[in-house]
C-alpha positions as a printed Julia matrix, in Angstrom:
68×3 Matrix{Float64}:
   8.67  -14.74  -10.92
   6.61  -11.86  -12.31
   5.89   -8.57  -10.65
   3.04   -8.57   -8.14
   0.5    -5.75   -8.32
  -2.16   -4.91   -5.73
  -5.21   -2.99   -6.95
  -7.06   -0.83   -4.42
 -10.8    -0.38   -4.51
 -10.28    3.1    -5.99
  -8.25    1.48   -8.84
  -4.76    2.5    -7.72
  -2.14   -0.04   -8.78
   0.45   -0.73   -6.09
   3.61   -2.65   -7.14
   4.26   -4.87   -4.1
   7.94   -5.46   -4.92
   8.67   -1.71   -4.78
   7.23   -1.08   -1.3
   9.73   -0.27    1.43
   7.25    0.54    4.23
   3.51    0.82    4.82
   2.63    3.32    7.54
  -0.01    1.69    9.75
  -0.99    4.97   11.41
  -3.75    7.05    9.9
  -2.68   10.3     8.27
  -4.33   13.51    9.36
  -5.12   14.1     5.7
  -8.42   12.95    4.28
  -8.89   11.95    0.66
 -12.39   11.6    -0.78
 -13.69   11.68    2.82
 -11.61    8.61    3.8
  -8.76    8.36    6.28
  -5.54    7.65    4.43
  -2.29    5.77    5.01
   1.09    6.33    3.4
   3.1     3.82    1.39
   6.81    4.55    1.02
   8.49    3.04   -2.02
  12.14    1.98   -2.17
  12.94    4.99   -4.39
  11.55    7.37   -1.72
   8.27    8.15   -3.46
   5.23    8.32   -1.16
   1.64    7.44   -2.07
  -1.52    7.65    0.02
  -4.19    4.97   -0.01
  -7.52    4.61    1.82
  -6.93    3.27    5.34
  -9.49    0.53    4.71
  -6.99   -1.07    2.3
  -4.31   -1.61    4.96
  -5.15   -5.15    6.1
  -5.45   -6.67    2.63
  -2.46   -4.78    1.23
  -0.24   -5.68    4.18
  -1.2    -9.38    3.92
  -0.36   -9.41    0.19
   2.9    -7.51    0.7
   3.96   -9.74    3.59
   3.2   -12.91    1.62
   5.19  -11.56   -1.33
   8.2   -10.72    0.86
   8.11  -14.18    2.41
   7.84  -15.95   -0.94
   4.31  -17.26   -0.48
């Protein structure tokens, strides 16, 4: 099985297999006038994404973890 990549609308590439946790609460920080969320990778690195990406990203990540 190859590596699964999720591409956000602002062209960030998120490797689904490396995600440890997706924070579902909005950050106080704004980025490009959008609310942001934090992704925590297994190696401890943190990345922020637009909050509007949460539903689609979480569905893809969950499907990947469950082998679908």
